N, C-alpha and C positions, 0 to 999 in steps of 0.2 A: 264447414265444419272442418276441423284440421285432419288430416289424415294421417292415421298412426301409422308408424314408420316400423318395421319389420327389421329387429338388428340382429346379423349373423351370430351364430353360435360360435367363442371363441375358441377353436382349436388349439393343441398346443404347436405348431407348426407354424399356425397362422400367427400367433402371439410371441414367435421367438422372428419370425420376420418383421411385426412389429417392431418389436424391441432392437433388436442387430442391425436393422436395413438403414434406419437414420442414421444412428452412430458410427455402423462402418464408411458410412455417406460421406458425415466431417471429417473422418481420419482421413478418408479417401482423400479428400480435395485439400487437406491443409499440406499433406503430402506432397502435393500439385503446388503449393505456393499461394491457395488462394486465401483471402483472408477468411479470420475466424467468424463475422458477421454474413460472408456471403453462403458461407459454410451451412452455419448456422439455419438460416433465412433457405436454402434445400433444403434439409432435413424438417425444420416445419411444412415445408411442401411434400414431402414426402412421407411423412406422418397424417398431414392434414387428407390425402388420396387415401391413405390407407383407412382413416375413417369413414369416407363416403363410402369407400369400399364396403364396410362390415355393417352399413346401413343407416350410419347415421346424419342427420343435415344439414348443413352449415352452418345453420342458426343453433345448434348444438358443438359444434367448434366451435363457432363465434367467442359463444357462452364462455367455456370453458377455456380457450385463449386468455378474455379481458380479464377470469379468476386469477390466471397465469402472474398477467400484470399487475392487479391487485396484492400480489405476495408479495411483489417486490417495488410498491410505491414508496413505503417512507425507505430503502433503502436508494433510491435515485434520491429521493432528498435529503437524505444524510451526504451523497457521494458529491454531490452538488456544495452541500455546506464546507464539504473536506478539503476540495480545491478552493475556495474564498478564503477556508483558513490558511493554506498553507502559503498562501498569497500573502495576506495580509503580517501573517507570524513575522514573515522575512522582514516584510515592511519596520515591523514592531521591534527587529534584533530577538526576540526568543529563540529563532533556531540559530543564529550568529551565534549568539550568547552560549546558548548548549554545548555548541561542539568548539567553543575557545576553552570552556573549563576543564572537555573532555581529553582533546588533543596537549595539553598542559602536565596532562596529569601521570604522560607517558613514564617508564622509569624501567633502565635496561632488565634486571630479573625479573620483572613483572612487565614485562613487554607482551606477549602474549595473553593475560590476562587481560589486560588492560586495551589490547588489539581489539578482542571480543568484544570488550564493553564499550567500547568508544564507536564502536558499527551497531552495536545495538541500540544505542545512546542515535549515530545518525539512521538508522533508518526507522528508531518511532518519533523523532521530528520531522523527519522529511519523506515520507512514506514507500522510498522504494529502495528494494534492494540491491538490486544489480547496479543505481546508481551510486550506491553510500560503495560497494565492490569496486567501480570503477573512476571513482574522484578521490575518497578518502582512502581506499583499500591500497590504489598504488603510492599512495605515500608513505602509508605505513609497512609496505614491501620493501620500500628503500631502502627505510629505520633497520628494518630485521636483518636485511643481507648486511649492513654494516655491523648489526652485533653478531653473525655470525650466526644465527639463526635457521636453519633451514627454509630454503622458500615453500616448499611444499608445505611446512607447518605452520608457516606465518600464515598462508594464504587461507588455509582449511579455518585457524581463527577469525580471519575477517568474512571470508566466505557467509562459515557459520553463524556468527555476529549480526552480519548483515540482514540473512534471512531469518532468523530469529526475531530481530528487530522489526520487521517486516512483520510479523504473524502477531505481534503486540502492537503492532500500532494503531489507533484508530483512524488513522487517517490515511492506510492503504488500503486501495481499492481492490484489492483480488483479495484480502482480507477480510473485509466489509462481505464482496462479494459470495466466497465460501462460507462465512457465517453465514448470508442470508438461503441460499440455496440449500444449506443441508441445516436451516431451520433452529442453530443453537444462537444463544446470545453471546456478544464478542470476545465479552471477556473469560469466558467457560473457556474460551482456546489456551488462555495462560495454564489451566492446569495439566495443559500438556508441555508447554514450552518454556515454563519456570524450573520445573523439575529437571530439565534436561538441560537447563541454563547451567543452574548452580554445580551439576555436575560437572560442565563442561570447566565452567571457572576453576574447580579444583584442581581436573587434570591439566589446565593450562598453567597456572601456580606451579604444579610440580613441575611441569617442564621448564618450565621459565626460568624456574634452581638452576637446570643441569643447563640451559640452553647460552644463558644471558649473561655470558661475564667478557662480552665484546665492551670495545668504548662506542658508545652513543654522538652518533652523528645528530646534532640537534640542526642542523642547517631545513631540513625540509620542512621539519617540525615551527620553527620560527620564522619562516615564510610562510609558512597557512596561518599561525597565528596573527602575523603584524594583517595579513592580509583581512582577516576576520574583523581587527580591530579598528582596523582603518575604514572599513565598509559601516560598520551603525555604532553608535554607543553601546559598550559592552555593561552589562551587571545584572546582579542577583537580579533587581527589579524587574528586571525585561522577561525573568522566568515566569510569571506571574499570570500571563496569558494561558499556556501551555500546562502550565500545573492546576488552574482552575478546570478545565478541561480535565485533565488524568486523572486528577483525584477525584472528582464527582463520578467520572466515568468507573471508575475502579467501585465507589458507592452505587452502581447500578443504577445512579439517575437515569430521567428517560434523555437518549439521547439526542434528539433533537433541540430542547431547549438548550441545554446544556454547550452542545455547538454555536447555537446561536448566540448565547451568551459569552462565549469565548472567543467568537469573530466581534462581538461590542467591545469585548476589553479592549483587543489585538487593533481594533480602528483607533479605540483614544490612546493607546499607547504609541503607537506609530505618528498622531500629533503632538503629543506632547513631549517625547522623548528621542524620539528620530526627525523632527521638526519635517514634518512631511506633510505636504497638503492633502486635505481629506478627500478631494479630488483625485490625486495620485492612489490614494490607499484604496480605494476603491474599483478603481483603475485596476490594480495589481489582485482585487480580489475576484473581478469579472475576468480578466487577459491571463491573468499572474505577473509574477517580480520577474521584471527583468536588470542581473545583477550587473553590474561596471566596476569589480574590485580593481582589474589589470589583472590577476588571476586565473589563467585557464580554469583550473580547477575547480575552486572556486564558485567562480562565475559558471561554471557547468551545473555543479551542485545545486545553486541557489537560483538558477535561471527557471522558475518554475512554479506550480500553483495556477489558480484560477478556476473560475466553474468550467469555463469552457475547456479546459485540457482534460475535464473529466466527461465529454461528448461521448467518445467512441466506448469508454464502459460504461456510461448509461444507456446505451444503444444496446450492448451487448447483452448489459442486466436487463434491459426490454425483453429481447429477443432468449434471452432462458428463459425469462417464467413465462412468454408466447410457449414455449417449446413446449416446458413442462406440465402447464395447463392443456395441450392437447395430446401427450403424452400418458398424461395419467387417464385425459377422457377415453382416451383407445383400448 
């Protein structure tokens, strides 16, 4: 007969210790340069020991740790699909086409709002905010200087657009992780991002008319544009895989079937329109796309994706699930 374990009564000091000890440990380890996964593992150990001190059995703690993992199972599958989607869509030319059309919209008086929108688009289709700021953003800063637009103002538009696009992107691992851990639907985040984006576009448009009187040097834009055009076949048809996922996701259709459909269409598009062997497309889906346009900025932006690239985020997601399960139990 299983012996009934007596659980200690949780006093306020004990509760405060159980709440703050693992969180402060994570912050302390991160401040010392320890990786987030190791810091999270240490916090799980501390919270588990605290649970044993309270009188819970290891079976109880393990049960709730597994329940925590169960909460993030769907997110893990989606993250794997996201990594595959990015690699396949770049192979299909979808990402390059979106970027090509975006940078060709640049106009002197509308530079600030267009820079903001271009960075939204870039983050949206690549799922990376700082990657956008460090590649497309650098090129846009050079154009801003030629137009006489203050660099801090241009940087504000660029970084804001990159971060907003990342928060709107179904391809962003951090956005998905935030949605999963806070238990909200991904597109519910749009209710915050979209109103702010509209206000920003209006403000940037007003500022653009004030500052956009210089002569625009199209050299950097042309180099980016030509590099994108030479890397693959560009055309509106290339946007079909991307639009398939964005439209159905916005309609709140089930995420996994939608992403799987976008993955299949992307593979077909890469084979039909980019003449890439199916084995290479599958290789990009697993290990990521390797860009070789000769333009360092474009290659840096497009060399990404693949299921394996999501490994660290997936491990972090599972660790967060375990921690939340034990944390809730104690």
